[in-house]
C-alpha positions as CSV (number, residue, x, y, z in Angstrom):
1,M,0.0,0.1,0.1
2,L,2.4,2.7,1.1
3,L,4.8,1.5,-2.0
4,S,1.7,2.2,-4.3
5,A,1.4,5.3,-2.6
6,L,4.8,6.4,-3.3
7,V,5.1,5.2,-7.1
8,F,1.5,6.1,-8.2
9,V,1.1,9.4,-6.3
10,L,4.2,10.8,-4.8
11,F,6.7,10.4,-7.7
12,P,4.4,12.0,-10.3
13,A,3.0,14.6,-8.0
14,A,6.5,15.4,-7.3
15,M,7.5,15.7,-10.9
16,A,4.3,18.0,-11.8
17,Y,5.0,20.2,-9.1
18,A,8.8,20.5,-9.9
19,A,7.8,21.5,-13.7
20,S,4.7,24.0,-13.0
21,S,7.1,25.5,-10.0
22,D,9.8,25.9,-12.5
23,L,7.8,27.3,-14.9
24,V,5.8,30.0,-12.6
25,S,8.8,31.1,-10.6
26,M,11.9,29.6,-11.9
27,T,12.5,27.7,-9.0
28,I,12.3,24.2,-7.7
29,S,11.9,23.9,-4.0
30,N,14.6,22.2,-2.1
31,R,11.6,21.1,0.2
32,L,10.5,18.8,-3.0
33,Q,14.0,17.4,-3.4
34,A,13.9,16.2,0.0
35,I,10.6,14.9,-0.1
36,L,12.0,12.8,-3.2
37,V,14.8,11.6,-1.5
38,V,12.8,10.5,1.7
39,G,10.2,9.3,-0.8
40,F,13.2,6.8,-2.5
41,F,14.2,5.5,1.1
42,A,10.5,4.8,2.0
43,A,9.9,3.2,-1.5
44,A,13.3,1.2,-1.4
45,V,12.1,-0.2,2.3
46,A,8.8,-1.1,1.2
47,A,9.9,-2.8,-2.1
48,G,12.6,-4.7,0.2
49,L,15.6,-3.4,-2.2
50,P,18.9,-5.1,-0.9
51,M,21.7,-2.7,0.3
52,E,23.7,-3.3,-2.9
53,R,21.2,-2.2,-4.9
54,I,20.4,1.0,-3.0
55,G,24.0,1.5,-3.1
56,L,23.6,1.8,-7.1
57,H,20.6,4.0,-6.6
58,L,22.9,6.2,-4.7
59,A,25.9,6.0,-6.9
60,A,23.5,7.3,-9.7
61,F,22.6,10.1,-7.4
62,A,26.1,11.0,-6.9
63,M,27.3,10.9,-10.4
64,V,24.2,12.9,-11.6
65,L,24.7,15.3,-8.8
66,A,28.5,15.9,-9.9
67,V,27.5,16.4,-13.4
68,G,24.6,18.7,-13.0
69,F,26.9,20.8,-10.5
70,G,29.6,20.9,-13.2
71,C,27.1,22.3,-15.6
72,F,25.7,24.7,-12.6
73,A,29.2,26.0,-12.4
74,M,29.6,26.5,-16.2
75,G,26.3,28.3,-16.3
76,W,24.5,25.9,-18.1
77,M,22.1,24.7,-15.8
78,G,20.5,26.2,-12.5
79,G,21.2,24.7,-9.2
80,G,17.8,23.5,-8.5
81,D,17.6,21.5,-11.9
82,A,20.9,20.0,-10.9
83,K,19.3,18.6,-7.6
84,L,16.2,17.8,-9.3
85,A,18.1,15.6,-11.9
86,A,20.1,13.9,-9.2
87,A,16.7,13.3,-7.0
88,I,15.6,11.8,-10.0
89,A,18.4,9.9,-11.1
90,L,18.2,8.4,-7.4
91,W,15.0,6.8,-8.1
92,F,16.0,5.2,-11.4
93,G,19.4,3.9,-10.2
94,L,22.2,2.4,-12.6
95,D,19.8,1.2,-14.8
96,F,18.8,1.6,-18.3
97,T,15.6,3.8,-17.0
98,L,18.5,6.4,-16.1
99,L,20.0,6.4,-19.4
100,Q,16.6,6.7,-21.1
101,F,15.7,9.6,-18.6
102,L,18.8,11.4,-19.4
103,L,18.5,11.2,-23.1
104,I,14.7,12.0,-23.3
105,G,15.1,14.9,-20.8
106,S,18.1,16.1,-23.0
107,V,16.0,16.0,-26.1
108,L,13.0,17.5,-24.6
109,G,15.3,20.4,-22.7
110,A,16.7,21.0,-26.4
111,F,13.1,21.5,-27.7
112,L,12.1,23.6,-24.8
113,T,15.3,25.8,-25.1
114,V,14.6,26.4,-29.1
115,G,11.0,26.9,-28.4
116,L,11.5,29.3,-25.7
117,L,14.0,31.1,-27.3
118,W,11.7,31.5,-30.6
119,L,8.7,32.8,-28.4
120,R,11.1,35.5,-26.7
121,D,11.4,37.0,-30.2
122,Q,7.8,37.0,-30.1
123,P,5.7,39.8,-29.0
124,L,3.7,39.2,-26.0
125,P,0.0,39.8,-26.4
126,A,-1.6,42.5,-24.1
127,L,-3.1,39.6,-21.6
128,A,0.3,37.8,-21.4
129,A,2.1,40.9,-20.6
130,S,0.0,41.3,-17.6
131,Q,1.3,38.3,-16.0
132,N,4.6,38.7,-14.0
133,W,5.9,35.1,-14.5
134,I,5.2,35.1,-18.2
135,L,7.2,38.6,-18.3
136,R,9.8,36.8,-16.4
137,L,9.9,33.8,-18.7
138,H,9.7,35.9,-22.0
139,H,12.7,38.3,-20.8
140,P,15.7,37.3,-22.7
141,K,18.1,37.5,-19.9
142,T,16.1,34.5,-17.9
143,G,17.0,31.0,-18.0
144,I,15.2,28.0,-19.2
145,P,13.3,26.5,-16.7
146,Y,14.4,23.0,-17.2
147,G,13.1,21.4,-14.4
148,I,10.1,21.2,-16.9
149,A,12.0,18.9,-19.5
150,L,13.6,17.0,-16.5
151,A,10.3,16.2,-15.1
152,A,8.5,15.5,-18.4
153,G,11.3,13.1,-19.4
154,A,11.2,11.4,-15.7
155,L,7.7,10.7,-16.3
156,C,8.0,9.5,-19.8
157,V,10.2,6.7,-18.3
158,F,8.9,6.1,-15.2
159,P,6.3,3.6,-16.5
160,S,9.1,1.3,-17.5
161,S,10.9,1.5,-14.5
162,F,11.6,-1.0,-11.6
163,W,9.0,0.9,-9.3
164,M,5.7,0.4,-11.6
165,N,6.5,-3.7,-11.4
166,A,7.3,-3.3,-7.8
167,A,4.1,-1.3,-7.0
168,V,1.9,-3.9,-8.8
169,G,3.7,-6.7,-7.4
170,L,5.6,-8.0,-10.6
171,S,9.1,-7.7,-9.3
């Protein structure tokens, strides 16, 4: 029951919140990252994951966090995006789903970036120009809310992950 709630409710809701928060405020809460980490450990215990497998998930977390912070240091990605990518990687572990997530998230991020840069060259309709979050998103000096692409990539891959089978009792 707990595992099903974490898999079918917590993870998807966290992804939806991360994407919408990044879109509207260009921030991803550290609390959300903490909820994902605690949720992973609760799911791991509920699924009966052995310590070796948990260690592989932690290795994925550490590697993605290190690369993400490298990208942050270069100015290529926000710190919240780097932490979100690592928290998602914790759920996928060193499994093929991690590679799928990184690939799909990158492709979606490229489309998001190109689309947003194109939209920034277009004039805003008056109704849209009255919304502060749209003005911020439209401003050419504002970054890209990459958390949208990360969350979407995670949601694309999550149904084929270990967690879905575990939640329905197939693993």
